[in-house]
Backbone as ProteinMPNN parsed JSONL, in Angstrom:
{"seq_chain_A": "MTTPLTLTSGHRPDGTPVLKAVGEIDMSNTDAFAAALGTMPDRVVVDLTDVEYLDSAGLSVLFAQAHRLELVAGALLVPVLTFSGLADLTVVHGPDPDLPDAPIG", "coords_chain_A": {"N_chain_A": [[0.848, -1.43, 0.041], [0.392, 2.538, -0.982], [2.477, 4.742, 0.546], [0.836, 8.037, 2.54], [1.596, 11.11, 0.633], [2.228, 14.498, -0.09], [3.301, 16.164, -1.992], [4.726, 19.759, -3.247], [4.825, 22.358, -4.992], [6.559, 25.465, -5.198], [7.625, 29.152, -4.566], [9.966, 30.899, -2.186], [9.629, 34.362, -0.675], [11.296, 35.501, -1.964], [11.34, 34.798, -4.11], [13.262, 32.339, -4.14], [13.067, 28.744, -5.339], [10.463, 26.148, -3.989], [10.283, 23.023, -2.421], [7.792, 21.505, -1.557], [7.181, 18.841, 1.038], [4.81, 16.864, 2.557], [3.088, 14.459, 4.667], [4.784, 11.563, 4.218], [7.776, 9.917, 4.045], [9.033, 6.712, 2.109], [9.825, 4.119, 0.893], [7.808, 3.27, -0.512], [7.337, 5.843, -1.918], [9.189, 7.176, -3.152], [9.996, 7.703, -5.83], [8.399, 9.67, -6.752], [8.98, 11.569, -5.083], [11.635, 11.456, -6.401], [11.014, 12.151, -8.682], [9.844, 15.245, -8.578], [11.933, 16.657, -7.657], [13.747, 16.235, -9.242], [11.865, 17.783, -11.354], [13.151, 20.678, -10.629], [15.005, 23.554, -10.217], [18.47, 24.469, -9.842], [19.2, 24.855, -7.985], [17.489, 24.451, -4.727], [14.875, 24.738, -2.153], [13.76, 22.637, -0.043], [11.212, 21.734, 2.098], [10.834, 19.996, 4.747], [8.978, 20.122, 7.057], [6.966, 19.125, 7.442], [6.812, 16.255, 7.184], [5.887, 13.309, 8.809], [7.714, 11.303, 8.714], [10.51, 9.299, 7.376], [12.381, 7.168, 5.78], [15.531, 5.358, 5.128], [15.42, 5.237, 2.423], [14.122, 7.175, 1.879], [16.399, 9.343, 2.765], [18.277, 8.186, 1.068], [17.423, 9.692, -1.437], [17.365, 12.339, -1.113], [20.699, 12.906, -0.332], [21.644, 11.988, -3.016], [20.65, 14.099, -3.818], [21.88, 15.924, -2.282], [23.921, 18.11, -3.205], [22.583, 20.031, -3.737], [20.368, 21.389, -2.273], [18.629, 22.899, 0.256], [17.578, 22.265, 3.705], [15.161, 21.912, 5.323], [13.271, 21.234, 8.106], [11.534, 19.776, 10.745], [11.249, 19.273, 14.477], [11.424, 16.437, 14.494], [12.608, 16.017, 12.414], [15.651, 16.629, 12.246], [17.33, 16.111, 13.731], [17.468, 12.916, 12.584], [18.618, 13.591, 10.038], [20.888, 15.175, 10.7], [22.475, 12.931, 12.372], [22.408, 11.191, 9.941], [24.606, 12.23, 8.516], [23.68, 13.859, 6.444], [23.474, 16.65, 6.711], [26.188, 16.944, 6.909], [26.787, 17.799, 4.338], [24.983, 19.42, 3.136], [22.477, 22.427, 3.955], [20.87, 22.535, 6.49], [18.483, 23.294, 8.733], [15.797, 24.276, 11.305], [12.319, 24.937, 11.142], [11.678, 27.914, 7.567], [10.411, 30.979, 9.1], [10.446, 32.633, 6.336], [9.036, 30.368, 4.601], [5.625, 30.359, 3.061], [2.773, 29.382, 4.945], [0.415, 28.182, 4.37], [-0.118, 25.415, 1.884], [1.656, 25.274, -1.039], [1.782, 26.09, -4.49]], "CA_chain_A": [[0.175, 0.09, 0.108], [1.174, 3.21, -0.73], [1.941, 5.996, 1.821], [0.327, 9.113, 1.075], [2.77, 12.578, -0.218], [1.803, 15.299, -0.965], [4.4, 17.512, -3.365], [3.841, 20.674, -3.816], [5.951, 23.679, -5.632], [6.638, 27.359, -4.746], [9.159, 29.65, -3.969], [9.989, 31.653, -1.284], [9.123, 35.997, -1.437], [12.804, 36.758, -2.977], [11.647, 34.342, -5.766], [13.663, 30.701, -4.706], [12.501, 27.547, -5.131], [10.737, 26.036, -3.13], [9.208, 21.647, -3.02], [7.538, 21.046, 0.595], [6.42, 17.676, 1.016], [3.616, 16.378, 4.079], [2.882, 12.966, 4.717], [5.213, 10.084, 4.951], [8.556, 9.327, 2.354], [9.165, 6.022, 2.637], [10.46, 3.417, -0.358], [6.422, 3.223, -1.684], [6.75, 6.87, -2.972], [10.725, 7.788, -3.323], [10.634, 7.839, -6.908], [7.707, 9.952, -7.398], [9.859, 12.6, -4.546], [12.82, 12.03, -7.029], [10.786, 13.139, -9.615], [9.273, 16.252, -8.422], [13.127, 16.964, -7.633], [14.464, 16.968, -11.058], [11.782, 18.713, -11.792], [13.37, 21.658, -10.146], [16.065, 24.557, -10.944], [19.497, 23.509, -9.628], [19.052, 24.734, -5.896], [16.342, 24.4, -4.367], [14.562, 24.633, -0.285], [13.072, 21.435, 0.401], [10.753, 22.12, 3.229], [9.894, 18.738, 5.37], [8.294, 20.291, 8.221], [5.314, 18.532, 7.208], [6.517, 15.091, 6.735], [6.11, 12.773, 9.765], [8.271, 9.637, 8.853], [11.775, 9.6, 6.709], [13.047, 5.569, 5.783], [16.263, 5.16, 3.969], [15.227, 5.194, 0.873], [13.846, 9.366, 1.683], [17.416, 9.645, 3.036], [18.611, 8.194, -0.064], [16.74, 10.768, -2.693], [18.315, 12.955, -0.523], [21.551, 12.244, -0.523], [22.071, 12.089, -3.995], [20.699, 15.869, -4.831], [22.405, 17.084, -1.483], [24.568, 19.734, -3.232], [21.908, 21.3, -5.086], [19.228, 21.347, -1.766], [18.721, 22.873, 1.296], [16.581, 21.226, 3.68], [14.139, 22.393, 6.49], [12.642, 20.577, 8.778], [11.063, 20.218, 12.046], [12.069, 18.401, 15.341], [11.246, 15.357, 14.487], [13.697, 14.861, 11.2], [16.593, 17.228, 12.29], [17.636, 14.935, 14.249], [17.884, 11.676, 11.631], [19.515, 14.622, 8.978], [21.979, 15.132, 11.207], [23.102, 11.491, 11.965], [22.8, 10.026, 8.395], [25.431, 12.616, 7.568], [23.713, 14.341, 5.469], [23.421, 18.001, 7.356], [27.556, 17.434, 6.62], [26.928, 17.936, 2.833], [23.841, 20.477, 3.041], [22.549, 23.223, 4.941], [19.815, 21.517, 6.929], [17.473, 24.298, 9.38], [14.63, 24.878, 11.315], [11.39, 26.214, 10.057], [11.815, 29.092, 8.14], [9.524, 32.268, 8.436], [9.49, 32.884, 4.735], [8.113, 29.835, 3.903], [4.013, 30.556, 3.518], [2.149, 28.709, 6.195], [-0.557, 27.484, 3.076], [0.601, 24.249, 0.891], [2.556, 26.092, -2.061], [1.647, 25.806, -5.192]], "C_chain_A": [[0.805, 1.073, -0.033], [0.89, 4.674, 0.38], [1.743, 7.398, 1.26], [1.702, 9.927, 1.733], [2.142, 12.918, -0.355], [3.074, 16.653, -1.126], [3.753, 18.565, -3.585], [4.846, 21.943, -4.55], [5.803, 24.464, -5.549], [7.433, 28.168, -4.788], [9.058, 30.428, -2.985], [9.32, 33.271, -1.748], [10.009, 36.13, -2.066], [12.69, 35.741, -4.139], [12.703, 32.225, -5.274], [12.505, 29.667, -4.514], [12.357, 26.664, -4.398], [9.857, 24.219, -3.211], [8.963, 21.446, -0.927], [6.812, 19.683, 0.326], [5.929, 17.155, 2.512], [3.668, 15.634, 3.556], [4.319, 12.316, 5.12], [6.371, 9.465, 3.945], [9.463, 8.369, 2.402], [9.557, 5.251, 0.944], [9.401, 3.211, -1.381], [6.56, 4.635, -2.387], [7.913, 7.872, -3.006], [10.841, 7.932, -4.716], [9.886, 9.385, -7.616], [8.63, 11.443, -6.515], [11.004, 12.846, -5.797], [12.408, 12.868, -8.347], [10.818, 14.248, -9.913], [10.51, 17.01, -8.086], [13.996, 17.345, -8.186], [13.997, 17.456, -11.516], [12.408, 20.789, -11.794], [14.472, 22.551, -10.226], [16.962, 23.581, -9.762], [19.359, 24.077, -8.147], [17.843, 25.099, -5.655], [16.054, 23.745, -2.36], [13.695, 22.879, -0.888], [12.806, 20.495, 1.25], [10.092, 20.753, 3.713], [9.663, 18.621, 6.927], [7.396, 19.007, 8.993], [5.791, 17.243, 6.893], [7.411, 15.009, 8.533], [7.229, 11.63, 9.461], [9.296, 9.662, 7.544], [12.166, 8.583, 6.589], [14.843, 6.238, 5.395], [16.083, 5.602, 3.023], [15.226, 6.675, 0.36], [15.513, 9.521, 1.697], [18.066, 9.363, 1.631], [18.694, 9.593, -1.725], [17.52, 12.072, -1.838], [19.493, 13.362, -0.636], [21.839, 12.909, -1.891], [21.498, 13.732, -4.899], [21.24, 16.993, -3.493], [23.012, 18.588, -1.932], [23.946, 20.292, -4.169], [20.833, 21.492, -3.768], [20.346, 21.954, -0.038], [17.609, 22.741, 1.972], [16.081, 22.338, 4.946], [12.881, 21.777, 6.824], [12.744, 20.853, 10.215], [11.989, 19.56, 13.148], [12.874, 16.841, 15.495], [12.089, 14.834, 13.04], [15.159, 15.816, 11.78], [17.914, 16.459, 12.675], [18.509, 13.735, 13.243], [18.366, 12.479, 10.7], [20.657, 14.714, 9.708], [22.97, 13.729, 11.403], [23.391, 10.734, 11.276], [24.09, 10.658, 8.256], [24.936, 13.907, 6.968], [23.541, 16.443, 5.5], [25.426, 18.212, 7.345], [27.344, 18.458, 5.384], [25.691, 19.378, 2.463], [23.611, 21.303, 3.89], [21.068, 22.369, 5.352], [19.404, 22.999, 8.699], [16.028, 24.302, 9.444], [13.489, 25.764, 10.451], [11.86, 27.232, 9.809], [10.544, 29.846, 7.898], [9.12, 32.52, 7.498], [8.714, 32.256, 4.282], [6.642, 30.151, 4.166], [3.397, 29.176, 4.433], [1.528, 27.646, 5.428], [0.749, 26.497, 2.19], [0.863, 25.256, -1.027], [1.905, 25.055, -3.365], [1.607, 26.697, -6.569]], "O_chain_A": [[1.885, 1.07, 0.558], [-0.09, 5.296, 0.791], [2.131, 7.892, 0.201], [2.455, 9.683, 2.675], [1.138, 12.324, -0.748], [3.443, 17.641, -0.491], [2.591, 18.628, -3.984], [5.921, 21.964, -3.952], [4.633, 24.748, -5.809], [8.425, 27.641, -5.29], [7.9, 30.786, -2.766], [8.698, 33.463, -2.793], [9.854, 36.938, -2.981], [13.558, 35.662, -5.008], [12.689, 31.234, -6.004], [11.468, 29.698, -3.851], [13.329, 26.09, -3.909], [8.9, 24.115, -3.977], [9.541, 21.342, 0.156], [5.954, 19.544, -0.546], [6.701, 17.092, 3.469], [4.048, 15.525, 2.39], [4.873, 12.548, 6.195], [6.035, 8.623, 3.113], [10.625, 8.682, 2.661], [9.522, 5.957, -0.065], [9.592, 3.036, -2.584], [5.947, 4.734, -3.45], [7.766, 9.091, -2.92], [11.956, 8.362, -5.012], [10.368, 10.063, -8.524], [8.944, 12.369, -7.263], [11.309, 13.972, -6.189], [13.005, 13.785, -8.912], [11.381, 14.697, -10.911], [10.307, 18.22, -8.187], [14.805, 18.259, -8.021], [14.602, 18.066, -12.398], [12.175, 21.72, -12.566], [15.357, 21.718, -10.423], [16.615, 22.598, -9.108], [19.506, 23.276, -7.223], [17.204, 25.95, -6.274], [16.615, 22.905, -1.657], [13.281, 22.403, -1.945], [13.27, 19.377, 1.473], [9.023, 20.369, 3.238], [9.911, 17.725, 7.734], [7.217, 18.406, 10.052], [5.024, 16.812, 6.033], [8.309, 15.581, 9.149], [7.503, 11.042, 10.507], [8.748, 10.131, 6.545], [12.767, 8.461, 7.656], [15.164, 7.426, 5.438], [16.742, 6.594, 2.708], [15.723, 7.256, -0.604], [15.999, 9.834, 0.61], [18.407, 10.367, 1.007], [19.522, 10.045, -2.516], [18.421, 12.626, -2.466], [19.506, 14.472, -1.17], [22.192, 14.084, -1.997], [21.778, 14.234, -5.987], [21.159, 18.221, -3.477], [22.817, 19.698, -1.438], [24.383, 20.882, -5.157], [19.893, 22.011, -4.369], [21.454, 21.793, 0.475], [16.554, 22.956, 1.375], [16.662, 23.363, 5.305], [11.821, 21.737, 6.2], [13.481, 21.627, 10.826], [13.177, 19.312, 12.944], [13.871, 16.33, 16.005], [12.2, 13.67, 12.655], [16.053, 15.062, 11.394], [19.018, 16.289, 12.157], [19.731, 13.631, 13.138], [18.944, 11.604, 10.054], [21.609, 14.177, 9.143], [23.983, 13.51, 10.738], [24.193, 9.811, 11.415], [24.956, 9.872, 7.871], [25.636, 14.92, 6.964], [23.515, 17.228, 4.553], [25.97, 19.27, 7.662], [27.65, 19.65, 5.413], [25.804, 20.134, 1.498], [24.386, 21.25, 4.845], [20.381, 21.72, 4.564], [20.282, 23.349, 9.487], [15.206, 24.318, 8.528], [13.554, 26.675, 9.626], [12.417, 27.903, 10.678], [9.759, 29.642, 6.972], [7.923, 32.699, 7.272], [7.762, 32.716, 3.652], [6.289, 30.236, 5.342], [3.857, 28.041, 4.31], [1.831, 26.463, 5.581], [1.937, 26.722, 1.962], [0.022, 25.663, -1.829], [1.638, 23.853, -3.342], [1.384, 26.153, -7.65]]}, "name": "protein", "num_of_chains": 1, "seq": "MTTPLTLTSGHRPDGTPVLKAVGEIDMSNTDAFAAALGTMPDRVVVDLTDVEYLDSAGLSVLFAQAHRLELVAGALLVPVLTFSGLADLTVVHGPDPDLPDAPIG"}
């Protein structure tokens, strides 16, 4: 059974591209996650603040794209991103006040 994941794209007020993920990122939907990242420009903010679960398959997608990502994560995921070593490869920080509260799209 596919795990629910919603992906929406938009921009910060300064024009920076953003991909917002909501739900769970796991092996059942990493193809969609990777495809969505593939449609984004070279540098992109990935908003993971509403991601409730991220498994190793989801981490693999982020590692493969780390050179062009800035990650925004909530308290649940920051330790995962740090412990995995992803925070050593890209910027990882807490919720961003420049990201809209409503879904972007």
